[in-house]
N, C-alpha and C positions, 0 to 999 in steps of 0.2 A: 446553560451554555456547552458547547460541542469541543471537539476536537478540533485543531486545527486543519486535518486533512479528513475527509469521511467519505465515504462511497456508498452505492445503492446498487443494487444487482437484481434486475427483472428477469425472468424468464419469458421471453418474447416468443418462445413455442406454446405456451400455456395462457401468456397474459398475466401471469403472477409473479409476486414478489418472490425470491428465490430465499429462503429460509435457511440459515446451517452452513452457510459457504466459508470456510475457512480463510481468512485475508491475512497476510503479511504486508507490514512493511519494511521499506530496505532502504538503506542508505547507500548508493551507489558510488558517489563522487562529491566532492568536497573543493572547490575552488580556491585558489590560495589565497590566502589574507582574507577570507572570509570574516564576518561581526564574530563576536564574542558569543557565544549561548547564553541563555537563561530560563526559567521556569522550572520546573519540577522534576524534569528530567534531565537537568542540566547534566549531571554525571555521566548518565547513559549514552547521551548524546556524544559528549565528548569522547567518552572511552568507543562510541562507533568509529567517530571520524581519524580516531588514533590508530583504530585497525585492531583494538583490542578483544578478546572473545567475550570479556566481559557483558556485553548486550545479548549476545546469543550466537547459535551456530552460522559457520558463513554458508549464504544460501547456494553455494554451488555455482552461482555466476561470475564468470569474471568479467572486468573493466578492465579498461586501459590501463596497460602498465604490468598485468598478470595481479593486480590486488583482486580481494575477494570484497563482493558487496555483504554488508552486513546487514541482519535482520535486526529490527530496531522494537518493534513489537509486532503480536497478532491478535487477532479478533477473529469475531465469527458475525455474520450478518444475523438480525434478530427477525421476528415475523413477518417485518414489512419489508425485508432485503436490504436493511440499512447498517449501516457499522459505523456509528457515530462516537464511538468511544476509544480509537486506536490509541490516541494521545491526551494528555492531560490539556484543560481547554488552554493554563498559562503558557504551555511549551512554545519558545522561540522557534520559528524553522528559520534555516541557515538559507539564506538569500545568494542566489547563482547555484546551489547544489542540487543535484541530481539523484531523486531518487524513484524507487519502483514498486509499484502495488502489485503483489500476487495474489490470484485468487483461485483457490485448489477448487477446479469445475468437476473434476472427474468422480470424487466421492459425493456429489451433489447428486448428477445424474444415475451413477450407481444406486445409489439409493433410492431412484424412484425407477428404478430397472430400464432405463433409459441407456442404448448404447450414443457415445459421443465422441466426436473427433479430436477435441481439444482437452488434453487432461489437465491443464493450468491456461490461465491467462494473466502476461506480464504485462503490463503498462508502465512504461518507464516516462517520466515528467521532469523538467525544470523548474526551478521556482525563480519568478524573478526576484531583482534586487534593488531596492528591498523586498522583502517575500510579502504578498498578500495575508491578510488576517486568515481566511479562509480558501481552502482548496478542496471544491466537490469530485468525485469520479464517478459517474454511471458506469455501470457494464448492462447491456443489452445481450444477454444472453440466449444460445440455443444450441442444441447438439451438433450442429454444424455450421455455426458462425457464432459471429460474437460483434458487438458495435460500441464503441465508448467515444465520449467526448467530454473536454471542461466544463462541468455544470456550474450551478452557481448557489 
């Protein structure tokens, strides 16, 4: 089994997967009256929704009302450009919540001696309520462009 949120980064400028890209999953907003959380990460996710610093440092991005988005977890793409272990498979996602996935692209391109325009790519997304069992976020990356979509 894999994480309920996964991603895949492909370097479209060379037609290959992008290994070693640092990935951060952040919780941006939780709707009032959202369902209770379950799964192995229950305490961490509850701390994040309460605005506690127990989950990790603030990302620096503000959301409505001036509150900070919270980094839930981080990972790195494997040799196939995939990150499939961000969350435990049993983690229950929060229906209606807005998350953000951030890809640290500058280090990837710098390691390859390539100048790139985007130092990072942030993709905010809102889950359906109730949430689906799995969300996949592909990123097609090049030094001066990127494309994303909801995968399957």
